[in-house]
N, C-alpha and C positions, 0 to 999 in steps of 0.2 A: 503493500502501501503506499502509497506518494506523501512524501511530506509537504505541507499550505507553508509555501514561506510570503509574502506579502511583501510586495515593490513601492515606494510609495515617491516617484516622481514626474517630476515635472518636465525633465525635455529629452525631447522625442529620442536625441541618440543616444542614452546614457539607457535610457531599456533599452531597447533598444542590443544596446552590445554588452549589456547583463541578462537578457533570458539570450542572446550566443552566447554567451561566459558557462548561463546553466545548464544551457542544453549541450555541454562540451563536456560541461562538468562528469558527466555520466550517472550523476545523482536520479533518484529516483524521488523528482522536486515538481507539486504543481505550480506554478508563479503566477501568483494573483497580482493583477496590475492599479495602482491608484495615480491618477495624475493630481492630485491633490493632496493636502490636510482631511481637506472631509470626507473626501473620498474613503483614505485613505484609514480614516476611525469607520464607517461603517462598513465599509468591509472586512473588518478588525471586529465588530458585531455580530457581521453576519454569519463568516467563514473561520475566527477563531486561529487562524494562521500560529503552526509554530517557532514563527518568527519573525518577526517585521525590519526590515529595510528603509529609515527614514525621510527624507533629503530635507532638508529641515528648513532651505525656503523654497516656496511653490505658491505660488498664486489660491484664491479664493480664501485660503487657510494652511499658513504656513504647518513646516514639522513639528513645531515648539509650542502649542495651540494642541497641535493636533497629540503628539507625546502624551501633556497633560489630561487631557478627555482619557484619551485609553488608558491610563493609568490611576482614574480616579475612580474607575467603573472597576469595582470588586470582580464580577465574573472576567474579565481582561487584564484587568496589574501584574498578572506573573505572562505578561508573553515578553518573551526577553523583546528588546527594541535596540538596533544599533542606528545611530545617530549615521548618516552617509549624504558625508558635504564636504563641499571645497572646504572649508573654512580650517584651518591648520592649527590657528594659534588658541597659547594654551589655555586663554580665558574660555575658548571658543569651546574644547572638550574639557571643564570643569563645568558651564553652562550645560553642554551636553544630559554632560553625571548627570548634575544636581538636579534636573527632572525627572531622571528614570531611564536614563536610553544606562545598556549595559557597555557600551563600546562605542569608539567616535573615530571613522574610517572618514580618510581622507580620499574624494577623486582625482582622478584617478582611482580605480583600486588592481590590485595585480590579482589575473585566477587561480591561483595560489590558493592567495589571500582569502578568497572570496569563501573557497571549496572549505578550507579550514574554517570562517568561520558557521559555515552556513552549518560544517558535520559537525561543531561545539556544539551548538544550539538546536538542535532535533536530534542528536545520539543515532545517525546515519552513521 
């Protein structure tokens, strides 16, 4: 049975790249896609993915707000969320950790790093 992972990413090229990496990984993963934080929250509520990769800068609702909403929902609060962002400063990392992200990964992500991250949080 495949594991569900949600990718919240507004940039089409970044989404396509992650989809390609996941397919090439050979891991049994169902990748759910959201183009903004609002969609990410809705898909998380509906599908309860094993892992969320959350872009922090998106239209409609940013990743910071989406993470906070997910983490305040008792039914969702244990889903691991990884901040998936171009922001790499120490204060950016501290901020994403403070709102409930378990890791802070900067884009572009290395395919091996992505595969290892998925394995770590989905027990594949």
